[in-house]
All heavy atoms as an XYZ file, in Angstrom:
804
protein
N      89.398    112.097    100.313
C      90.794    112.170    100.536
C      91.190    110.795    101.330
O      90.545    110.434    102.234
C      91.128    113.349    101.506
C      92.637    113.471    101.855
S      93.607    114.099    100.579
C      92.814    115.740    100.323
N      92.223    110.199    100.835
C      92.585    108.921    101.371
C      94.094    109.144    101.944
O      94.967    109.812    101.316
C      92.794    107.827    100.291
C      91.402    107.580     99.770
C      93.421    106.596    100.788
C      90.295    107.018    100.794
N      94.296    108.578    103.036
C      95.667    108.634    103.674
C      96.288    107.261    103.525
O      95.814    106.186    103.934
C      95.547    108.894    105.168
C      96.840    108.697    105.987
C      97.993    109.680    105.569
C      96.558    108.889    107.519
N      97.449    107.277    102.882
C      98.295    106.052    102.802
C      99.286    106.211    103.941
O     100.099    107.216    103.969
C      99.031    105.981    101.478
C     100.085    104.868    101.437
C     101.093    105.151    100.293
O     100.938    106.132     99.463
O     102.093    104.458    100.295
N      99.300    105.178    104.821
C     100.269    105.273    105.869
C     101.287    104.051    105.751
O     100.908    102.934    105.677
C      99.540    105.081    107.235
C     100.551    105.153    108.487
C     100.686    106.525    108.909
C      99.865    104.276    109.595
N     102.539    104.465    105.556
C     103.650    103.446    105.425
C     104.565    103.505    106.563
O     105.114    104.544    106.904
C     104.394    103.766    104.078
N     104.699    102.388    107.256
C     105.567    102.269    108.295
C     106.922    101.546    107.761
O     106.972    100.406    107.364
C     104.952    101.265    109.299
C     105.737    101.154    110.671
O     106.941    101.606    110.739
O     105.173    100.669    111.648
N     108.054    102.376    107.773
C     109.244    101.985    107.161
C     110.303    101.805    108.167
O     110.544    102.634    109.006
C     109.620    103.079    106.031
C     108.550    103.332    105.038
C     110.996    102.822    105.494
C     108.807    104.550    104.199
N     110.979    100.552    107.964
C     112.165    100.380    108.804
C     113.417    100.236    107.847
O     113.399     99.505    106.902
C     112.074     99.091    109.502
C     110.747     98.883    110.345
C     110.570     99.669    111.459
N     109.283     99.592    112.051
C     109.109     99.166    113.284
N     110.031     98.770    114.076
N     107.792     99.264    113.749
N     114.448    101.046    108.246
C     115.643    101.086    107.336
C     116.806    100.339    108.070
O     116.684    100.123    109.307
C     116.089    102.464    106.828
C     116.421    103.256    108.037
C     114.873    103.095    106.130
C     117.197    104.552    107.752
N     117.892    100.091    107.391
C     118.968     99.441    108.032
C     119.702    100.591    108.941
O     119.773    101.673    108.597
C     119.983     99.117    106.885
C     119.547     98.045    105.916
N     119.357     96.699    106.288
C     119.163     98.130    104.623
C     118.821     96.049    105.324
N     118.689     96.829    104.246
N     120.193    100.019    109.997
C     120.839    100.980    111.068
C     122.020    101.791    110.390
O     122.798    101.241    109.570
C     121.436    100.060    112.178
C     120.489     98.842    112.029
C     120.048     98.636    110.626
N     122.129    103.007    110.804
C     123.220    103.780    110.357
C     123.074    104.396    109.059
O     123.992    105.129    108.629
N     121.881    104.283    108.479
C     121.655    104.816    107.085
C     120.622    106.069    107.109
O     120.153    106.443    106.126
C     121.259    103.772    106.115
C     122.341    102.818    105.882
C     121.953    101.795    104.757
O     120.772    101.749    104.332
N     122.965    101.076    104.331
N     120.443    106.552    108.325
C     119.312    107.508    108.378
C     119.670    108.794    107.569
O     118.833    109.361    106.849
C     119.179    108.043    109.902
C     118.525    106.957    110.751
C     119.629    106.128    111.371
O     120.879    105.926    110.952
N     119.241    105.395    112.449
N     120.914    109.393    107.534
C     121.195    110.491    106.799
C     121.038    110.340    105.331
O     120.406    111.174    104.617
C     122.609    110.826    107.092
C     123.035    112.321    106.535
C     124.397    112.727    106.958
O     124.815    112.544    108.201
O     125.112    113.328    106.128
N     121.514    109.156    104.849
C     121.359    108.926    103.391
C     119.852    108.721    103.017
O     119.315    109.133    102.026
C     122.111    107.712    103.085
C     123.696    107.872    103.158
C     124.140    107.350    104.589
O     123.346    107.397    105.581
N     125.280    106.761    104.683
N     119.075    107.920    103.929
C     117.747    107.753    103.626
C     116.957    109.100    103.768
O     115.952    109.301    102.893
C     117.125    106.749    104.641
C     115.628    106.373    104.409
C     115.308    105.731    103.272
C     114.685    106.894    105.185
C     113.922    105.366    102.962
C     113.313    106.634    104.953
C     112.964    105.895    103.865
N     117.242    109.902    104.613
C     116.577    111.287    104.746
C     116.640    111.964    103.375
O     115.644    112.463    102.857
C     117.254    112.075    105.778
C     116.947    111.653    107.215
O     116.245    110.721    107.404
O     117.513    112.247    108.169
N     117.791    111.960    102.766
C     117.985    112.547    101.403
C     117.205    111.852    100.369
O     116.590    112.442     99.473
C     119.442    112.743    101.042
N     117.307    110.570    100.431
C     116.686    109.685     99.328
C     115.107    109.864     99.426
O     114.479    109.985     98.459
C     117.074    108.289     99.511
N     114.462    109.747    100.531
C     113.034    109.821    100.676
C     112.608    111.302    100.261
O     111.539    111.390     99.570
C     112.534    109.418    102.100
C     110.998    109.128    102.011
C     112.854    110.461    103.115
C     110.355    108.517    103.180
N     113.367    112.277    100.610
C     112.830    113.628    100.138
C     113.092    113.744     98.623
O     112.180    114.459     97.962
C     113.731    114.650    100.898
C     113.462    114.800    102.421
C     114.302    115.746    103.144
O     114.167    116.932    102.942
N     115.148    115.164    103.929
N     114.104    113.169     98.132
C     114.158    113.185     96.661
C     113.064    112.474     95.881
O     112.554    112.956     94.939
C     115.666    112.633     96.219
C     115.849    112.641     94.748
C     117.230    112.174     94.464
N     117.179    111.333     93.190
C     117.636    110.178     92.949
N     118.194    109.501     93.944
N     117.416    109.572     91.843
N     112.825    111.293     96.467
C     111.781    110.467     95.859
C     110.382    111.134     95.909
O     109.571    111.041     95.023
N     110.122    111.743     97.031
C     108.909    112.447     97.201
C     108.827    113.691     96.199
O     107.727    113.835     95.546
C     108.714    112.971     98.665
C     108.366    111.777     99.606
C     108.612    112.205    101.069
C     106.872    111.334     99.428
N     109.856    114.399     96.175
C     109.867    115.532     95.294
C     109.834    115.186     93.752
O     109.122    115.825     92.957
C     111.045    116.487     95.501
N     110.681    114.307     93.338
C     110.822    113.946     91.974
C     109.765    112.898     91.363
O     109.478    112.936     90.197
C     112.201    113.299     91.754
C     113.338    114.327     92.016
C     114.723    113.780     91.715
O     114.796    112.578     91.227
O     115.697    114.407     92.117
N     109.267    112.113     92.231
C     108.356    111.036     91.780
C     106.959    111.136     92.344
O     106.044    111.285     91.671
C     108.980    109.676     92.094
C     108.117    108.496     91.521
C     110.393    109.447     91.490
N     106.738    110.984     93.720
C     105.489    110.918     94.213
C     104.703    112.122     93.871
O     103.474    112.058     93.619
C     105.606    110.597     95.737
C     106.367    109.426     96.059
C     104.182    110.636     96.413
C     105.581    108.119     95.891
N     105.316    113.260     94.111
C     104.521    114.526     93.939
C     104.020    114.847     92.474
O     103.145    115.594     92.306
C     105.463    115.729     94.371
O     106.503    115.956     93.437
N     104.532    114.076     91.578
C     104.125    114.113     90.228
C     102.881    113.129     89.855
O     102.413    113.210     88.719
C     105.268    113.780     89.169
C     106.494    114.647     89.546
C     106.169    116.145     89.390
O     105.596    116.632     88.577
N     106.682    116.853     90.553
N     102.557    112.282     90.815
C     101.614    111.195     90.567
C     100.254    111.795     90.458
O      99.845    112.736     91.178
C     101.655    110.188     91.655
N      99.379    111.170     89.714
C      97.924    111.486     89.686
C      97.246    111.349     90.908
O      97.597    110.330     91.607
C      97.293    110.573     88.557
C      95.753    110.867     88.368
C      95.110    109.821     87.394
C      93.686    110.102     87.339
N      93.060    109.075     86.427
N      96.535    112.299     91.346
C      95.780    112.338     92.648
C      96.601    112.538     93.908
O      96.015    112.574     94.937
N      97.887    112.881     93.705
C      98.639    113.215     94.912
C      98.276    114.525     95.497
O      97.992    115.484     94.753
C     100.114    113.341     94.448
C     101.012    113.907     95.512
C     101.519    113.186     96.585
C     101.408    115.297     95.401
C     102.278    113.782     97.481
C     102.155    115.886     96.455
C     102.618    115.136     97.412
N      98.066    114.530     96.871
C      97.541    115.759     97.533
C      98.514    116.224     98.591
O      98.220    117.298     99.274
C      96.188    115.527     98.042
O      95.217    115.215     97.057
N      99.515    115.628     98.891
C     100.417    116.078     99.996
C     101.072    114.875    100.715
O     100.670    113.711    100.480
N     102.008    115.252    101.626
C     102.631    114.217    102.376
C     103.221    114.721    103.635
O     103.381    116.017    103.860
C     103.831    113.498    101.586
C     104.967    114.494    101.404
C     106.017    114.554    102.320
C     105.147    115.184    100.160
C     107.086    115.424    102.102
C     106.183    116.000     99.964
C     107.220    116.104    100.915
N     103.565    113.844    104.528
C     104.273    114.167    105.841
C     105.317    112.925    106.059
O     104.811    111.792    105.784
C     103.353    114.241    107.097
C     102.484    115.459    106.949
C     101.577    115.496    108.346
C     100.654    116.629    108.268
N      99.907    116.758    109.532
N     106.391    113.190    106.514
C     107.248    112.105    106.978
C     107.662    112.423    108.437
O     108.110    113.560    108.667
C     108.583    112.126    106.030
C     109.434    110.956    106.524
C     108.304    112.015    104.651
N     107.611    111.474    109.211
C     107.962    111.519    110.599
C     109.143    110.406    110.923
O     109.037    109.312    110.417
C     107.012    111.248    111.627
C     105.887    112.352    111.559
O     105.427    112.874    110.567
N     105.629    112.835    112.804
N     110.197    110.948    111.583
C     111.272    109.989    112.009
C     111.220    109.627    113.394
O     110.706    110.322    114.354
C     112.640    110.758    111.822
C     112.988    111.172    110.449
C     114.183    112.125    110.473
C     115.406    111.389    110.972
N     116.686    112.106    110.644
N     111.472    108.366    113.710
C     111.421    107.822    115.073
C     112.471    108.439    116.046
O     113.547    108.737    115.533
N     112.112    108.664    117.201
C     112.944    109.173    118.277
C     113.609    108.020    118.903
O     114.791    107.826    119.002
C     112.299    110.203    119.070
C     111.864    111.445    118.321
C     113.194    110.599    120.233
C     110.994    112.423    119.069
N     112.758    107.180    119.517
C     113.225    106.004    120.275
C     113.719    104.970    119.305
O     114.622    104.191    119.672
C     112.015    105.422    121.141
C     111.548    106.280    122.286
C     110.691    107.392    121.839
O     110.182    107.455    120.781
O     110.293    108.222    122.780
N     113.149    104.933    118.040
C     113.625    103.938    117.074
C     114.113    104.715    115.884
O     113.372    104.983    114.976
C     112.480    103.007    116.770
O     111.961    102.275    117.853
N     115.387    105.152    115.810
C     115.842    105.979    114.787
C     115.814    105.416    113.383
O     115.961    106.172    112.470
C     117.320    106.442    115.201
C     117.633    105.402    116.222
C     116.380    104.923    116.828
N     115.713    104.184    113.279
C     115.481    103.498    111.928
C     114.134    103.338    111.456
O     113.888    102.769    110.447
C     116.115    102.102    112.030
C     117.661    102.043    112.254
C     117.957    102.073    113.816
O     117.090    101.686    114.524
O     119.166    102.401    114.156
N     113.154    103.937    112.212
C     111.714    103.811    111.811
C     111.288    105.210    111.334
O     111.464    106.221    111.949
C     110.945    103.394    113.057
C     109.484    103.160    112.781
C     108.764    102.658    113.873
N     107.376    102.253    113.634
C     106.464    102.141    114.501
N     106.702    102.191    115.775
N     105.116    101.835    114.056
N     110.530    105.084    110.207
C     109.941    106.233    109.613
C     108.479    105.973    109.403
O     108.009    104.980    109.020
C     110.559    106.636    108.244
C     111.961    107.100    108.446
C     112.988    106.153    108.703
C     112.273    108.351    108.129
C     114.305    106.664    108.842
C     113.664    108.896    108.277
C     114.580    108.030    108.570
O     115.922    108.490    108.674
N     107.636    107.048    109.610
C     106.173    106.873    109.175
C     105.970    107.958    108.020
O     106.219    109.131    108.148
C     105.235    107.310    110.378
C     105.567    106.330    111.616
C     103.831    107.209    109.919
C     105.231    104.922    111.366
N     105.540    107.405    106.988
C     105.339    108.130    105.683
C     103.830    108.276    105.565
O     103.177    107.211    105.527
C     106.025    107.488    104.458
C     105.619    108.126    103.184
C     105.961    109.588    103.061
C     106.220    107.299    102.043
N     103.372    109.425    105.490
C     101.881    109.666    105.158
C     101.709    110.447    103.892
O     102.271    111.446    103.676
C     101.317    110.519    106.272
C     101.216    109.820    107.680
S     100.999    110.975    109.056
C     102.726    111.442    109.310
N     101.123    109.771    102.929
C     100.863    110.385    101.637
C      99.279    110.580    101.503
O      98.577    109.607    101.742
C     101.353    109.634    100.525
C     102.848    109.365    100.663
C     101.054    110.294     99.106
C     103.543    108.518     99.634
N      98.854    111.677    101.083
C      97.398    111.898    100.820
C      97.093    111.893     99.345
O      97.763    112.482     98.585
C      97.092    113.332    101.398
C      97.415    113.402    102.950
C      98.652    113.969    103.342
C      96.526    113.097    103.813
C      98.933    114.032    104.665
C      96.797    113.118    105.164
C      98.003    113.588    105.575
N      96.109    111.033     99.156
C      95.678    110.827     97.757
C      94.187    111.258     97.568
O      93.434    111.152     98.492
C      95.655    109.350     97.345
C      97.138    108.780     97.412
C      97.634    108.135     98.532
C      98.157    108.815     96.411
N      98.969    107.806     98.215
C      99.293    108.179     96.952
C      98.228    109.387     95.153
C     100.467    108.020     96.234
C      99.382    109.323     94.424
C     100.509    108.543     94.953
N      93.753    111.730     96.412
C      92.416    111.984     96.164
C      91.473    110.776     96.285
O      90.413    110.823     96.776
C      92.199    112.666     94.778
C      92.821    114.067     94.762
C      92.769    114.671     93.362
O      92.045    114.268     92.538
O      93.501    115.663     93.100
N      91.972    109.634     95.644
C      91.174    108.396     95.750
C      92.069    107.233     96.081
O      93.333    107.352     95.910
C      90.514    108.135     94.439
O      91.469    107.718     93.441
C      89.636    109.279     93.861
N      91.620    106.204     96.517
C      92.333    104.950     96.831
C      93.056    104.526     95.520
O      94.134    104.004     95.516
C      91.396    103.826     97.401
C      92.137    102.576     97.720
C      93.234    102.681     98.775
C      91.146    101.466     98.205
N      92.251    104.506     94.461
C      92.805    104.023     93.179
C      93.997    104.817     92.642
O      94.732    104.348     91.804
C      91.769    104.035     92.087
C      90.617    102.963     92.373
C      89.666    103.302     93.545
O      89.549    104.426     93.890
O      89.069    102.396     94.059
N      94.041    106.158     93.046
C      95.270    106.939     92.589
C      96.506    106.306     93.157
O      97.523    106.465     92.476
C      95.096    108.339     93.173
C      94.107    109.281     92.403
O      93.497    110.050     92.958
N      93.850    108.964     91.171
N      96.402    105.629     94.323
C      97.634    104.979     94.934
C      97.677    103.605     94.336
O      98.662    103.300     93.842
C      97.607    104.966     96.364
C      98.776    104.320     96.921
N      98.609    103.225     97.782
C     100.153    104.427     96.721
C      99.837    102.743     98.070
N     100.770    103.437     97.382
N      96.582    102.812     94.512
C      96.640    101.342     94.244
C      96.825    101.010     92.822
O      97.324     99.964     92.491
C      95.535    100.636     94.853
O      94.263    101.182     94.359
C      95.470    100.801     96.375
N      96.164    101.864     91.912
C      96.159    101.587     90.403
C      97.121    102.532     89.749
O      98.126    102.119     89.181
C      94.820    101.592     89.964
C      94.790    101.286     88.373
C      93.973    100.574     90.681
N      96.804    103.822     89.750
C      97.422    104.790     89.062
C      98.924    104.807     89.345
O      99.744    104.970     88.406
C      96.794    106.259     89.234
C      95.359    106.259     88.763
O      94.960    105.565     87.752
O      94.559    107.057     89.370
N      99.270    104.834     90.523
C     100.759    104.961     90.899
C     101.368    103.575     90.987
O     102.404    103.316     90.418
C     100.867    105.703     92.230
C     102.296    105.760     92.685
C     103.187    106.533     91.964
C     102.830    105.043     93.720
C     104.491    106.570     92.344
C     104.118    105.096     94.156
C     105.010    105.810     93.456
N     100.794    102.608     91.792
C     101.460    101.257     91.940
C     101.625    100.520     90.666
O     102.603     99.702     90.591
C     100.674    100.530     93.034
C     100.635    100.996     94.438
C     101.884    100.973     95.231
N     102.509     99.565     95.380
C     102.366     98.835     96.398
N     101.806     99.291     97.467
N     102.923     97.627     96.497
N     100.804    100.744     89.708
C     100.898     99.963     88.510
C     101.642    100.789     87.373
O     101.555    100.434     86.235
C      99.522     99.556     87.959
C      98.854     98.543     88.987
C      97.475     98.084     88.514
O      97.126     98.290     87.346
O      96.901     97.471     89.363
N     102.307    101.780     87.737
C     102.938    102.658     86.838
C     104.513    102.533     86.850
O     104.996    102.057     87.930
C     102.613    104.201     87.005
O     103.317    104.735     88.098
N     105.178    102.957     85.880
C     106.713    102.972     85.898
C     107.220    103.847     87.105
O     108.266    103.604     87.603
C     107.089    103.531     84.646
C     105.925    103.156     83.733
C     104.679    103.308     84.505
N     106.383    104.842     87.476
C     106.862    105.804     88.557
C     107.015    104.970     89.901
O     107.954    105.331     90.690
C     105.907    106.867     88.733
N     106.288    103.881     90.114
C     106.403    103.087     91.333
C     107.893    102.486     91.322
O     108.525    102.503     92.307
C     105.345    102.073     91.482
C     105.523    101.247     92.769
C     105.278    101.696     93.942
C     105.869     99.915     92.609
C     105.492    100.967     95.069
C     106.062     99.138     93.678
C     105.828     99.641     94.939
N     108.309    101.906     90.239
C     109.638    101.341     90.147
C     110.665    102.300     90.362
O     111.715    102.166     91.043
C     109.749    100.518     88.781
C     108.792     99.361     88.518
C     109.045     98.835     87.175
C     109.011     98.302     89.596
N     110.511    103.553     89.825
C     111.381    104.597     90.021
C     111.542    104.978     91.476
O     112.601    105.144     92.018
C     111.013    105.901     89.224
C     112.003    106.994     89.297
C     111.443    108.219     88.531
O     110.442    108.184     87.884
N     112.285    109.250     88.410
N     110.291    105.128     92.164
C     110.291    105.430     93.649
C     111.058    104.337     94.384
O     111.892    104.653     95.213
C     108.867    105.547     93.961
C     108.579    105.348     95.496
C     107.954    104.333     96.092
C     108.802    106.318     96.530
N     107.818    104.503     97.448
C     108.432    105.673     97.667
C     109.408    107.516     96.575
C     108.519    106.310     98.973
C     109.583    108.183     97.815
C     109.023    107.627     98.940
N     110.820    103.078     94.077
C     111.389    101.964     94.909
C     112.857    101.912     94.582
O     113.681    101.523     95.520
C     110.691    100.646     94.558
C     109.353    100.503     95.175
C     109.288    100.743     96.705
N     109.850     99.565     97.404
C     109.152     98.606     97.949
N     107.791     98.708     97.975
N     109.741     97.681     98.736
N     113.369    102.276     93.410
C     114.752    102.330     93.188
C     115.531    103.448     93.977
O     116.637    103.228     94.273
C     115.048    102.516     91.720
O     114.814    103.876     91.293
N     114.799    104.446     94.376
C     115.422    105.552     95.245
C     115.436    105.163     96.620
O     116.415    105.283     97.286
C     114.632    106.855     94.911
C     114.817    107.252     93.495
C     115.113    107.817     95.983
C     113.909    108.520     93.089
N     114.258    104.637     97.173
C     114.127    104.412     98.622
C     114.398    102.920     98.963
O     114.801    102.652    100.143
C     112.873    104.934     99.178
C     112.731    106.399     99.032
C     111.708    104.172     98.537
N     114.123    101.974     98.059
C     114.039    100.534     98.418
C     115.348    100.011     98.897
O     115.301     99.167     99.798
N     116.511    100.399     98.460
C     117.781     99.934     98.879
C     117.969    100.135    100.426
O     118.808     99.411    101.079
C     118.905    100.639     98.140
C     118.216    100.939     96.861
C     116.789    101.371     97.290
N     117.318    101.068    101.082
C     117.544    101.310    102.418
C     116.552    100.454    103.367
O     116.851    100.322    104.543
C     117.202    102.753    102.756
C     118.167    103.726    102.108
C     117.760    104.269    100.742
C     119.336    104.012    102.635
C     118.685    105.145    100.177
C     120.238    104.885    101.968
C     119.922    105.479    100.707
N     115.521     99.826    102.820
C     114.582     99.061    103.606
C     115.224     97.842    104.232
O     115.823     97.031    103.554
C     113.469     98.665    102.700
C     112.476     99.715    102.192
C     111.632     99.517    101.160
C     112.605    101.057    102.653
C     110.875    100.514    100.603
C     111.820    102.018    102.099
C     110.918    101.725    101.060
N     114.966     97.671    105.569
C     115.439     96.503    106.272
C     114.401     95.454    106.077
O     114.730     94.238    106.198
C     115.564     96.823    107.757
N     113.160     95.705    105.828
C     112.100     94.876    105.533
C     111.038     95.703    104.689
O     111.050     96.880    104.656
C     111.416     94.474    106.805
N     110.175     94.976    103.955
C     109.143     95.699    103.173
C     108.283     96.532    104.152
O     107.936     96.095    105.196
C     108.306     94.540    102.527
C     109.180     93.328    102.523
C     110.149     93.452    103.731
N     108.024     97.779    103.739
C     107.135     98.563    104.534
C     105.742     98.008    104.703
O     105.171     97.306    103.821
C     107.056     99.934    103.724
C     108.206     99.869    102.850
C     108.471     98.471    102.552
N     105.173     98.282    105.897
C     103.788     97.925    106.112
C     102.996     99.170    105.576
O     103.190    100.245    106.062
C     103.440     97.701    107.483
O     104.312     96.682    108.005
C     101.997     97.333    107.811
N     102.036     98.889    104.669
C     101.292    100.078    104.125
C      99.784     99.754    104.290
O      99.267     98.571    104.017
C     101.491    100.163    102.618
C     100.754    101.258    101.969
C     103.026    100.438    102.377
N      99.079    100.692    104.757
C      97.549    100.673    104.928
C      97.001    102.007    104.464
O      97.672    103.017    104.441
C      97.180    100.455    106.461
C      97.659     99.103    107.016
C      97.247     98.815    108.370
O      95.933     99.022    108.601
O      97.963     98.368    109.227
N      95.684    101.964    104.228
C      94.932    103.141    103.772
C      93.865    103.395    104.784
O      93.219    102.504    105.378
C      94.384    102.910    102.358
C      95.414    102.597    101.363
N      95.738    101.291    101.066
C      96.055    103.443    100.701
C      96.726    101.369    100.166
N      96.889    102.626     99.864
N      93.604    104.803    104.916
C      92.627    105.272    105.821
C      91.761    106.384    105.246
O      92.299    107.117    104.413
C      93.236    105.916    107.072
C      94.168    104.895    107.860
C      95.465    104.579    107.495
C      93.671    104.196    108.925
C      96.240    103.665    108.167
C      94.424    103.223    109.654
C      95.728    103.042    109.192
N      90.553    106.459    105.759
C      89.716    107.594    105.333
C      89.460    108.434    106.688
O      89.607    107.977    107.777
C      88.331    107.221    104.810
O      87.721    106.277    105.727
N      89.344    109.657    106.411
C      89.061    110.626    107.546
C      87.752    110.534    108.314
O      86.747    110.509    107.656
C      89.231    112.065    107.060
C      89.214    113.182    108.066
C      90.425    113.056    109.161
C      89.194    114.517    107.493
N      87.834    110.374    109.570
C      86.618    110.243    110.355
C      86.257    111.596    110.919
O      85.157    112.157    110.728
C      86.791    109.262    111.508
C      85.581    109.192    112.517
C      84.370    108.774    111.865
C      85.907    108.349    113.678
N      87.291    112.310    111.420
C      87.113    113.634    112.101
C      88.470    114.349    112.206
O      89.526    113.646    112.164
C      86.365    113.526    113.378
O      86.032    114.922    113.899
C      87.165    112.807    114.489
N      88.512    115.617    112.423
C      89.700    116.350    112.696
C      89.356    117.639    113.361
O      88.289    118.071    113.430
C      90.417    116.608    111.379
C      89.776    117.667    110.490
C      90.743    118.042    109.287
C      90.247    119.241    108.559
N      91.119    119.672    107.463
N      90.336    118.257    114.010
C      90.266    119.524    114.717
C      90.382    120.699    113.684
O      91.030    120.484    112.638
C      91.288    119.649    115.811
O      92.535    119.650    115.355
N      89.866    121.740    114.033
C      90.009    122.969    113.180
C      91.345    123.567    113.121
O      92.116    123.704    114.015
C      88.937    124.082    113.619
O      87.795    123.499    113.863
């Protein structure tokens, strides 16, 4: 299992519209991708224009190749991209340990 962590900053005052857009993009595009295993989205409290998107993939290549090199990636970016104040910072992580 691979965790994709995206640190997203949007333009001020667009939180309500972005909330709807990211949920739509996750439901209509990301959730249909090969190797998709789930997601979480957290909204900033102190920084209301900041979002942390966590997407779980079966393999790294499911994100970096299967999704990022597919037409679905362009569809995803057309839904959420207009809200970005800057390109998201994206990193991948493997699980070390977790609680029960």
